[in-house]
C-alpha positions in Angstrom: 148.4 147.4 16.9 149.4 144.4 14.9 152.5 142.4 15.7 154.5 143.6 12.7 153.5 147.2 13.6 154.5 146.6 17.2 157.9 145.1 16.0 158.5 148.1 13.8 157.6 150.5 16.6 160.1 148.8 19.0 163.0 149.6 16.6 162.2 153.3 17.1 161.9 153.2 20.9 163.7 155.8 23.0 165.9 154.2 25.6 163.7 155.3 28.4 160.7 153.5 26.8 162.5 150.1 26.7 162.2 147.1 28.9 165.5 145.8 30.1 166.2 142.2 30.7 168.3 140.5 33.4 167.0 136.9 32.8 164.9 135.3 30.2 161.1 135.8 30.5 158.6 134.4 28.1 155.4 136.4 28.5 153.5 133.6 26.6 154.0 131.4 29.7 152.6 134.1 32.1 149.0 133.5 33.0 148.5 136.2 35.6 150.0 139.6 36.1 149.8 141.4 39.5 150.5 145.1 40.0 151.4 147.2 43.0 149.6 150.6 43.1 151.8 153.3 44.6 154.7 154.3 42.3 153.7 151.5 40.0 150.2 152.0 38.5 150.0 155.3 40.3 152.8 157.7 39.5 153.2 160.5 42.0 154.3 164.0 41.6 157.2 163.1 43.9 158.3 166.6 44.8 154.8 167.7 45.8 154.1 164.5 47.8 157.5 164.4 49.6 157.2 168.1 50.5 153.8 167.4 52.0 155.0 164.4 54.1 158.1 166.5 55.2 155.9 169.4 56.4 153.3 167.3 58.2 155.9 165.0 59.9 158.0 168.1 60.9 154.8 169.5 62.6 154.5 166.3 64.7 158.1 166.7 65.8 157.4 170.2 67.1 154.1 169.1 68.7 156.1 166.4 70.6 158.4 169.0 72.2 161.2 169.3 69.7 162.5 173.0 69.3 159.9 175.2 67.6 162.7 176.7 65.4 162.8 173.4 63.5 159.8 174.9 61.7 162.3 176.8 59.6 163.7 173.7 58.1 163.0 173.4 54.3 162.5 170.4 52.1 165.1 170.0 49.4 163.6 167.9 46.6 166.9 167.5 44.7 169.2 166.3 47.5 168.4 162.6 47.9 168.0 159.6 45.6 167.0 156.0 46.2 169.6 153.3 46.8 171.3 155.0 49.7 172.0 153.6 53.2 171.3 155.6 56.4 173.7 155.1 59.3 171.2 156.0 62.0 173.9 155.8 64.7 176.2 158.4 63.1 173.7 160.5 61.2 175.4 159.6 57.9 174.1 158.9 54.4 176.1 156.4 52.3 176.2 155.4 48.6 177.7 152.0 48.3 178.9 149.9 45.3 177.9 146.4 44.6 180.9 145.1 46.6 179.7 146.9 49.7 182.4 149.6 49.4 181.3 153.1 50.5 182.2 155.5 47.7 180.3 158.6 48.9 179.3 159.6 52.4 177.6 162.6 54.0 177.0 163.6 57.6 173.7 165.4 57.4 174.1 167.5 54.3 177.9 167.8 54.6 180.2 165.5 52.5 182.7 163.5 54.4 186.3 163.5 53.1 187.9 160.3 51.8 190.0 159.7 54.9 187.0 160.0 57.3 184.8 157.8 55.0 187.5 155.1 54.7 188.2 155.1 58.5 184.5 154.8 59.3 183.4 152.3 56.7 186.1 150.8 54.5 188.9 149.9 56.9 186.7 147.0 58.1 183.4 145.5 57.0 180.3 147.2 58.1 176.8 145.7 58.7 174.5 147.0 56.0 171.5 145.2 57.6 171.9 147.4 60.6 171.3 150.5 58.5 168.2 151.8 56.8 168.0 151.1 53.1 166.4 153.8 51.1 164.5 151.6 48.7 161.2 153.5 48.3 160.2 157.0 47.3 158.2 157.3 50.4 161.4 157.1 52.4 162.9 160.1 50.8 161.0 162.7 52.7 161.8 161.1 56.1 165.5 160.7 55.3 165.6 164.3 54.1 164.0 165.5 57.4 166.6 163.3 59.3 169.5 165.0 57.5 168.1 168.4 58.2 167.7 167.6 61.9 171.3 166.2 62.0 172.5 169.5 60.6 170.5 171.4 63.2 171.9 169.2 66.0 175.5 169.9 64.8 174.8 173.7 64.6 172.9 173.8 68.0 174.6 171.3 70.4 172.5 170.5 73.4 169.1 171.7 72.1 168.1 168.1 71.2 169.3 165.8 73.9 168.9 162.6 71.9 171.1 160.3 69.9 170.7 160.2 66.1 169.1 156.8 66.4 166.6 158.0 68.9 165.7 160.9 66.6 165.2 158.5 63.8 163.0 156.3 66.0 160.8 159.3 66.7 160.8 160.1 63.0 159.5 156.7 62.1 156.8 157.0 64.8 155.7 160.4 63.6 155.6 159.1 60.0 153.5 156.1 61.0 151.2 158.4 62.9 150.8 160.8 59.9 149.7 157.8 57.8 147.5 156.4 60.5 145.6 159.6 61.3 145.1 160.3 57.6 146.8 163.7 57.7 148.9 163.0 54.6 146.5 161.0 52.6 143.5 163.2 53.2 145.5 166.1 51.8 146.5 164.0 48.8 142.9 163.0 48.0 141.6 166.5 48.5 143.6 167.6 45.4 144.7 164.4 43.6 145.6 166.4 40.5 148.4 168.0 42.5 149.9 164.8 43.6 149.4 162.2 40.8 150.6 162.1 37.2 148.1 160.4 34.9 149.7 158.1 32.4 147.5 158.3 29.3 148.7 154.9 28.1 148.0 153.0 31.3 144.5 151.9 30.4 145.6 150.9 26.9 148.4 148.8 28.3 146.2 146.9 30.7 143.6 146.3 28.1 146.2 144.8 25.7 147.2 142.4 28.5 143.6 141.5 29.2 142.9 140.9 25.4 145.8 138.5 25.3 144.0 136.3 27.9 146.0 137.2 31.0 144.4 137.6 34.3 145.2 140.9 36.1 145.2 141.5 39.8 146.0 144.4 42.1 148.1 143.8 45.2 148.8 146.9 47.3 149.6 147.7 50.9 147.2 150.7 50.8 143.9 150.5 52.5 140.6 150.2 50.6 139.5 153.9 50.8 142.7 155.3 49.6 143.1 152.6 46.9 139.6 153.2 45.6 140.1 157.0 45.5 143.5 156.8 43.7 142.5 154.1 41.2 139.2 155.9 40.4 141.1 159.1 39.7 143.5 157.2 37.4 141.2 154.8 35.5 137.5 155.4 35.9 135.9 156.4 32.6 139.1 156.3 30.7 137.8 153.6 28.4 134.1 153.1 27.7 134.3 149.3 28.0 135.9 149.7 31.5 133.7 152.1 33.4 135.3 151.4 36.8 138.9 150.7 37.6 137.9 147.4 39.2 136.8 146.2 35.7 140.5 145.9 34.8 141.3 143.4 37.5 140.0 139.9 38.3 141.1 140.4 41.9 141.9 143.4 44.0 143.8 142.9 47.3 144.3 145.8 49.6 146.1 146.2 53.0 148.2 143.2 51.9 151.0 143.8 54.4 153.9 143.1 51.9 156.5 141.8 52.3 154.7 139.7 55.0 152.1 138.7 52.3 154.8 136.5 50.7 155.8 134.7 53.8 152.7 134.8 56.2 149.6 132.8 56.7 146.9 135.4 57.2 143.6 134.6 55.6 141.6 136.9 53.3 138.7 139.2 54.4 136.3 140.4 51.8 135.9 144.2 51.7 132.2 145.3 51.7 133.0 148.2 49.4 129.8 150.2 50.1 130.7 150.5 53.8 134.4 149.6 53.9 133.6 147.0 56.5 135.3 143.6 56.4 133.8 140.1 56.5 135.4 136.8 56.8 136.1 135.1 53.5 136.0 131.3 52.9 136.3 129.5 49.6 137.5 130.6 46.2 138.2 134.2 45.3 135.4 135.8 43.3 136.2 137.8 40.3 135.6 141.5 40.7 135.7 141.4 44.5 138.0 143.3 46.7 139.9 141.5 49.4 141.9 142.5 52.5 145.1 140.9 53.8 145.8 137.3 52.8 149.0 135.6 51.8 150.7 134.5 48.5 150.3 130.8 48.9 146.6 131.0 49.7 146.2 133.4 46.8 147.8 130.9 44.4 145.6 128.1 45.7 142.4 130.1 45.4 143.2 131.9 42.1 144.6 128.8 40.4 148.0 130.1 39.4 151.4 128.9 40.6 154.9 130.3 40.9 156.4 131.3 37.6 152.9 131.5 35.9 152.6 134.9 37.8 154.5 138.1 36.9 154.4 140.7 39.7 155.1 144.4 38.9 156.2 146.8 41.6 158.7 149.5 42.6 160.0 148.3 45.9 163.1 146.1 45.5 162.6 144.4 48.8 158.8 144.4 49.5 157.7 143.8 46.0 160.5 142.1 44.0 163.0 140.2 46.2 160.4 138.6 48.4 157.9 137.6 45.6 160.8 136.1 43.7 162.6 134.4 46.5 159.7 133.0 48.5 157.0 132.1 46.0 159.0 132.1 42.7 156.9 134.7 41.0 158.6 136.4 38.0 159.3 140.0 38.6 159.2 143.4 36.8 160.7 146.3 38.7 159.5 149.9 37.9 162.5 152.3 38.1 160.9 155.7 37.6 164.3 157.4 37.7 165.2 156.0 34.3 162.7 158.4 32.7 164.9 161.3 33.5 168.3 159.6 33.9 168.6 157.8 30.6 168.3 160.9 28.3 170.9 162.6 30.4 173.2 159.5 30.2 172.7 159.3 26.5 173.8 163.0 26.1 176.9 162.2 28.2 178.0 159.2 26.0 180.8 161.2 24.3 182.2 162.0 27.8 182.0 158.3 28.7 184.0 157.5 25.6 186.6 160.0 26.7 186.7 158.3 30.1 187.3 154.9 28.5 189.9 156.3 26.1 191.8 157.9 29.0 191.5 154.7 31.0 193.1 152.8 28.2 195.9 155.3 28.0 196.4 155.0 31.7 196.6 151.3 31.5 199.3 151.5 28.9 201.3 154.0 31.0 200.8 151.8 34.1 202.0 148.7 32.3 205.2 150.5 31.2 205.7 151.9 34.7 205.5 148.4 36.2 208.0 147.1 33.7 210.4 149.9 34.7 209.9 149.1 38.4 210.5 145.4 37.8 213.7 146.3 35.9 214.9 148.5 38.7 214.3 145.8 41.2 216.1 143.2 39.1 219.1 145.6 38.7 219.2 146.3 42.4 219.3 142.5 43.1 222.0 142.0 40.5 224.1 144.9 41.8 224.1 143.3 45.3 225.3 140.0 43.8 228.1 141.8 41.8 229.1 143.8 44.8 229.6 140.6 46.7 231.7 139.3 43.9 233.8 142.4 43.8 232.7 143.4 40.3 232.6 147.2 40.9 232.4 148.0 37.2 229.2 146.0 36.8 227.7 147.6 39.9 228.3 151.1 38.6 226.8 150.1 35.3 223.6 148.8 37.0 223.4 151.9 39.2 223.6 154.3 36.3 221.0 152.3 34.4 218.7 152.5 37.5 219.2 156.3 37.6 217.9 156.6 34.0 215.1 154.2 34.7 214.2 156.1 37.9 214.0 159.4 35.9 211.7 157.7 33.3 209.6 156.2 36.1 209.2 159.6 37.8 208.0 161.0 34.5 205.6 158.1 34.1 204.3 158.6 37.7 203.6 162.3 37.0 201.8 161.4 33.8 199.7 158.8 35.6 198.8 161.3 38.3 197.7 163.7 35.6 195.6 161.0 33.9 194.1 160.0 37.2 193.1 163.6 37.8 191.6 163.8 34.3 189.6 160.6 34.8 188.3 161.8 38.2 187.3 165.1 36.6 185.5 163.4 33.7 183.7 161.1 36.1 182.6 163.9 38.4 181.4 165.9 35.4 179.4 163.0 34.1 177.9 162.3 37.6 177.0 165.9 38.2 175.0 166.0 34.9 172.8 163.1 36.2 172.5 164.2 39.8 174.6 167.0 41.4 175.1 165.2 44.7 175.0 161.4 44.2 175.4 160.8 40.5 173.7 158.0 38.6 171.3 155.7 40.4 172.8 152.5 39.0 176.4 153.5 39.3 178.8 155.0 41.8 181.8 156.2 39.8 182.3 153.5 37.2 181.2 150.7 39.5 177.7 149.2 39.8 175.9 150.6 42.8 174.4 148.5 45.5 170.9 149.4 44.1 172.0 148.1 40.6 173.3 144.9 42.1 169.9 144.3 43.7 168.1 145.1 40.5 170.2 142.5 38.7 169.8 139.9 41.4 166.0 140.1 41.8 164.3 141.8 38.8 163.7 139.5 35.8 162.9 142.7 33.8 162.8 146.4 34.6 161.6 149.6 33.0 160.7 153.2 33.9 156.9 152.7 33.9 154.2 150.1 33.5 152.9 151.5 30.2 156.2 150.6 28.5 154.7 147.1 28.3 152.5 148.4 25.4 155.5 148.5 23.1 155.9 144.7 23.4 153.8 141.8 22.4 152.0 140.1 25.4 153.6 136.9 24.0 157.1 138.4 23.8 160.1 136.3 24.9 162.5 138.6 26.7 166.1 137.5 26.4 169.2 139.2 27.9 171.7 140.5 25.4 174.5 138.9 27.3 175.4 137.5 30.7 179.2 137.6 31.0 182.0 137.6 33.5 185.1 139.6 33.0 187.0 136.5 31.7 184.4 136.1 29.0 185.3 139.3 27.3 
């Protein structure tokens, strides 16, 4: 595709195909692009994978002595979203705005009322760092299982004699064991077509970047055997010039241990790919080889790229994006898969959003008039006290009668405001339910930015729904934000 053709294509992009910009990024200055694998290059059939992880982990609970009747628990694929906080001490799930105000809270799968939510979390500051942040898709199945067990404990007091935090500690242990013993991944690799979604444009996207002179590397926490199987399924034989998936990447780093990779000092081992054994590596990184472990500073030294010459693409806001940007100054692209499904829904709800804004404007006008009335009443009351002290009863009566009329008008205004508030709440709830029936939009909570959106803005230079959306843009594209304003700029 020529540059004029590419430019013409971009004007026709659907919103979910676009790349969104938080801060300027000139791709012409990027010499190397790194990619995470899971949920970045490799798109999962999330419902199938999470149901599998739920079932296998639940089995380990029962094997460890938890009640056998837990086997009746069912995975609910549509209950949770990313961006939530888990209060492991209370068994609660929270959706928080960018100012750390809890807007939605559930105990297990039961919604907390506003009074309870405010008393627990908003009457004084809570410590978000003491809670689990649901940043990855892999966390969804474990949190779903946790909410199901919380519900079970509420319905069957005394059958599980542990605190919620102790249950979650067991849950993490069983999840780790499921990954360590291969019970999840072996099932995934047995039928990869069930668990992965092939992106038919992925190879084309990578090749365009290679043709522009950029060095590509793979940086994943997954082990060699799993990485090789998944990447082979996705890319082997897709393009005749790239027979193996490894042909796309100058360097492949597995078992990297992110986010520790960005702050640690571990050396690299070379993976003997035929046997999966490791051997100590010393010297420069060889193109086409596979390496285990390592650290970002050593990678930069051995590969010959520094800081903002590198763009890293991943899906984990903390493990991939925040640490790579904050510790080694890599430029960042966040993959937000949810935008694929959310953006078309939000576009269809744009007329409803316009109604919300129009109603908010009406409310603002009513509220301004009400405040003027209240100010006038307060002024009349003060003047009446002064005139009463002066013995001017006629003036006092006049002011009191005027306040009676103002009070009637103010009561009417208050009733109108209450109706408008109810209308606005109804519109917002309707809009949120069309995006997600429980938690609403990923990037918003009500009309405020969510905590997740705040992190995206803080750490991701650019973001998009999938890696292959890069194909719509020139490899020399200069991404510029449309605006960066504060409320007083408007």
